[in-house]
N, C-alpha and C positions, 0 to 999 in steps of 0.2 A: 396475465401471462407476462413473464419476465423476458425481455429481449436478450438473447444470448449474444455474447461478443467473443471474438477470437483474438483481436489485436487491440492493444492500447499503446499510446505514445506519451504524451505529456500529462502525467497523472501523479497526484500526491500518494504517499503510502497509505494514508487514511482511506482515500477513495479506492485505491487498488485493493485494499482489504475488503471493502464492500463488494467490489466487482468480483473478486475471487470467491466470495461467499455465494454470489449469484451464479457463478460459473465453476462448479466443482471439478470440471475436467481440465481447468487451467486456462491461462491466457498467454499470449506472446507479447512481451514488452519490447517495442521497437524504439531504439534511441539513435538519433542522427549522429550525435557526438559521443561515441562510446568511451573514448579516452577521458573526456572531461567528466562524464558520469562516474566512471571508476575513480578518478582523482578526487572528486567531491566526496565520495564515500569514505575516503581516508581522513577527511577533515573532522575535527573534534565535534563541531556542531551538527554533523550528520551521523552521529553514533547510533541513534535510534533507527534511522533509515537503513544503515548498514546491517544492523541486527535483524530488521524485518526481512531484508532481501536474502541474507544468509539462512534464516529460518525457512523462508519460502523455498529457497533452492534445495534445501535438504528434504523438503516435503513435510516438515513438521507443522503443527498448528501453533498459532500465536494469538495473543489476546491484544486487541486494539482498544484503547480507551481514548476518547477525545471529549473536549468540552464544546458544547454546541450553544451558541448564544441565540436566544429566541425572545424578542421583545424585551431586551435588557436583562433577561434572566438566564443564568447559566445552568445547564444540566449536563450530567455525565451520561454518555452512552458508550457502550462497548460490547464486545462479544468475541467469542472464540472464532478464529478464522481457520 
């Protein structure tokens, strides 16, 4: 049985994608410093995060792919969120 969550705080977009997959009714992302969170999303190095949050806000599905390192071997895993 998967433990359901309602609220997340300090989470990467990759982990957030996994949590959203486990919680199809959605989650509440609580941020202490909303202004800095939004300012960071404007930075060039946060383009993928900005895209993820905009897609999630619209209720659209996204595809997350990440490289997982296990015993020195890399493997891709991904899925539609």
